[in-house]
N, CA, C and O of each residue as an XYZ file, in Angstrom:
256
protein
N     -24.199    -20.989     30.548
C     -22.772    -21.000     30.803
C     -22.146    -22.160     30.038
O     -22.641    -23.285     30.108
N     -21.083    -21.905     29.323
C     -20.453    -22.965     28.550
C     -19.560    -23.826     29.433
O     -18.912    -23.352     30.366
N     -19.554    -25.116     29.096
C     -18.715    -26.091     29.788
C     -18.149    -27.042     28.749
O     -18.666    -27.131     27.635
N     -17.097    -27.746     29.107
C     -16.537    -28.734     28.197
C     -17.552    -29.851     27.969
O     -18.272    -30.259     28.880
N     -17.586    -30.329     26.737
C     -18.578    -31.334     26.369
C     -18.485    -32.599     27.208
O     -19.511    -33.155     27.602
N     -17.277    -33.059     27.485
C     -17.153    -34.304     28.249
C     -17.744    -34.157     29.654
O     -18.263    -35.123     30.213
N     -17.665    -32.967     30.215
C     -18.245    -32.723     31.537
C     -19.774    -32.734     31.457
O     -20.438    -33.289     32.334
N     -20.330    -32.126     30.413
C     -21.783    -32.095     30.224
C     -22.322    -33.512     30.054
O     -23.331    -33.877     30.657
N     -21.647    -34.299     29.234
C     -22.101    -35.665     28.957
C     -22.017    -36.528     30.210
O     -22.931    -37.304     30.493
N     -20.935    -36.399     30.954
C     -20.786    -37.168     32.195
C     -21.836    -36.748     33.216
O     -22.391    -37.597     33.913
N     -22.115    -35.452     33.315
C     -23.113    -34.964     34.263
C     -24.516    -35.441     33.899
O     -25.382    -35.531     34.770
N     -24.748    -35.745     32.628
C     -26.046    -36.253     32.188
C     -26.204    -37.737     32.502
O     -27.278    -38.308     32.315
N     -25.129    -38.352     32.978
C     -25.200    -39.764     33.345
C     -25.032    -40.710     32.180
O     -25.349    -41.893     32.300
N     -24.542    -40.223     31.056
C     -24.365    -41.054     29.864
C     -23.161    -41.974     30.021
O     -23.248    -43.172     29.749
N     -22.045    -41.414     30.457
C     -20.806    -42.164     30.610
C     -19.832    -41.319     31.432
O     -20.167    -40.220     31.874
N     -18.633    -41.845     31.628
C     -17.611    -41.092     32.346
C     -17.010    -40.018     31.436
O     -17.218    -40.035     30.222
N     -16.278    -39.103     32.023
C     -15.604    -38.066     31.224
C     -14.609    -38.682     30.248
O     -14.517    -38.252     29.098
N     -13.873    -39.677     30.697
C     -12.875    -40.321     29.834
C     -13.535    -41.023     28.645
O     -13.025    -40.976     27.526
N     -14.664    -41.670     28.896
C     -15.389    -42.320     27.802
C     -15.942    -41.266     26.850
O     -15.923    -41.462     25.635
N     -16.434    -40.155     27.383
C     -16.934    -39.068     26.545
C     -15.814    -38.507     25.668
O     -16.050    -38.152     24.513
N     -14.602    -38.426     26.208
C     -13.456    -37.967     25.411
C     -13.212    -38.918     24.244
O     -12.893    -38.479     23.139
N     -13.358    -40.203     24.485
C     -13.170    -41.188     23.410
C     -14.264    -41.028     22.350
O     -13.984    -41.107     21.154
N     -15.501    -40.806     22.785
C     -16.585    -40.570     21.831
C     -16.307    -39.332     20.982
O     -16.603    -39.320     19.787
N     -15.741    -38.296     21.592
C     -15.384    -37.089     20.841
C     -14.313    -37.405     19.798
O     -14.399    -36.939     18.662
N     -13.317    -38.184     20.173
C     -12.252    -38.559     19.229
C     -12.815    -39.372     18.057
O     -12.344    -39.256     16.926
N     -13.828    -40.196     18.345
C     -14.447    -41.047     17.327
C     -15.435    -40.290     16.447
O     -15.924    -40.834     15.457
N     -15.735    -39.037     16.798
C     -16.658    -38.233     16.009
C     -18.116    -38.589     16.235
O     -18.956    -38.332     15.372
N     -18.427    -39.172     17.374
C     -19.798    -39.613     17.669
C     -20.655    -38.527     18.306
O     -21.858    -38.719     18.482
N     -20.059    -37.391     18.655
C     -20.779    -36.320     19.334
C     -20.866    -35.102     18.422
O     -19.893    -34.719     17.772
N     -22.060    -34.499     18.388
C     -22.236    -33.284     17.602
C     -22.913    -32.219     18.454
O     -23.637    -32.519     19.404
N     -22.660    -30.980     18.090
C     -23.289    -29.835     18.761
C     -23.942    -28.992     17.669
O     -23.276    -28.507     16.754
N     -25.247    -28.830     17.785
C     -26.016    -28.064     16.799
C     -25.766    -28.554     15.374
O     -25.681    -27.757     14.440
N     -25.649    -29.873     15.219
C     -25.486    -30.465     13.898
C     -24.066    -30.506     13.369
O     -23.833    -31.045     12.286
N     -23.117    -29.958     14.096
C     -21.717    -29.932     13.677
C     -20.916    -30.923     14.519
O     -21.128    -31.025     15.727
N     -20.004    -31.646     13.889
C     -19.156    -32.587     14.621
C     -18.341    -31.828     15.668
O     -17.789    -30.763     15.393
N     -18.278    -32.396     16.863
C     -17.543    -31.768     17.956
C     -16.165    -32.400     18.083
O     -15.949    -33.534     17.656
N     -15.240    -31.660     18.671
C     -13.874    -32.139     18.877
C     -13.523    -32.045     20.353
O     -14.157    -31.315     21.115
N     -12.522    -32.781     20.732
C     -12.047    -32.754     22.110
C     -11.646    -31.324     22.472
O     -10.901    -30.679     21.735
N     -12.137    -30.839     23.599
C     -11.840    -29.479     24.042
C     -12.932    -28.483     23.711
O     -12.911    -27.356     24.207
N     -13.895    -28.881     22.871
C     -15.000    -27.981     22.539
C     -15.880    -27.749     23.757
O     -15.969    -28.584     24.657
N     -16.521    -26.600     23.758
C     -17.429    -26.248     24.847
C     -18.818    -25.991     24.273
O     -18.979    -25.699     23.088
N     -19.817    -26.109     25.150
C     -21.194    -25.852     24.738
C     -21.977    -25.373     25.950
O     -21.545    -25.532     27.092
N     -23.117    -24.793     25.685
C     -24.038    -24.391     26.742
C     -25.181    -25.404     26.726
O     -25.970    -25.418     25.782
N     -25.284    -26.244     27.745
C     -26.300    -27.302     27.730
C     -27.740    -26.791     27.695
O     -28.649    -27.533     27.323
N     -27.953    -25.548     28.075
C     -29.305    -24.997     28.056
C     -29.675    -24.401     26.705
O     -30.857    -24.217     26.413
N     -28.671    -24.094     25.872
C     -28.940    -23.448     24.586
C     -28.585    -24.336     23.394
O     -29.250    -24.266     22.360
N     -27.554    -25.166     23.518
C     -27.065    -25.951     22.397
C     -27.697    -27.343     22.364
O     -28.072    -27.892     23.400
N     -27.807    -27.900     21.164
C     -28.322    -29.258     20.986
C     -27.119    -30.192     20.880
O     -26.383    -30.162     19.893
N     -26.928    -31.015     21.899
C     -25.792    -31.929     21.975
C     -26.310    -33.338     21.707
O     -27.248    -33.791     22.362
N     -25.697    -34.035     20.737
C     -26.159    -35.368     20.354
C     -25.016    -36.375     20.399
O     -23.870    -36.056     20.084
N     -25.356    -37.592     20.798
C     -24.443    -38.733     20.758
C     -25.069    -39.743     19.822
O     -26.180    -40.213     20.069
N     -24.378    -40.081     18.758
C     -24.889    -41.003     17.744
C     -26.253    -40.571     17.221
O     -27.109    -41.412     16.945
N     -26.457    -39.263     17.085
C     -27.685    -38.726     16.536
C     -28.831    -38.580     17.523
O     -29.892    -38.074     17.157
N     -28.645    -39.011     18.769
C     -29.693    -38.900     19.785
C     -29.345    -37.773     20.737
O     -28.231    -37.701     21.255
N     -30.308    -36.898     20.959
C     -30.058    -35.729     21.797
C     -29.815    -36.120     23.251
O     -30.494    -36.986     23.804
N     -28.839    -35.467     23.847
C     -28.513    -35.653     25.261
C     -29.203    -34.553     26.041
O     -29.044    -33.370     25.739
N     -29.959    -34.942     27.031
C     -30.644    -33.980     27.886
C     -29.944    -33.979     29.229
O     -30.125    -34.911     30.013
N     -29.153    -32.963     29.516
C     -28.424    -32.903     30.788
C     -29.354    -32.807     31.985
O     -30.439    -32.233     31.900
N     -28.922    -33.371     33.088
C     -29.668    -33.245     34.325
C     -29.596    -31.788     34.766
O     -28.515    -31.201     34.798
N     -30.724    -31.213     35.101
C     -30.729    -29.802     35.486
C     -30.819    -29.623     36.988
O     -30.403    -28.593     37.518
N     -31.356    -30.616     37.680
C     -31.474    -30.509     39.137
C     -30.983    -31.784     39.768
O     -31.088    -32.863     39.186
N     -30.447    -31.656     40.955
C     -30.069    -32.836     41.727
C     -31.208    -33.130     42.704
O     -31.671    -32.244     43.422
N     -31.638    -34.356     42.718
C     -32.664    -34.753     43.668
C     -32.053    -35.672     44.682
O     -31.255    -36.544     44.336
N     -32.409    -35.495     45.915
C     -31.837    -36.302     46.986
C     -32.869    -37.220     47.553
O     -32.576    -37.985     48.472
């Protein structure tokens, strides 16, 4: 299921949604090797999402 990139990044515990939006504006985030823009969506299970060239692995389960 596709979601906005800033939500995926925040859910992975990397940073807040607002900070992720700033990273998108700065061009620091890519999806499948292509620069991402604010408002872009991705599927965290299928797409390769990177911040500064390092892959982001979203949290898939919540542990209590």
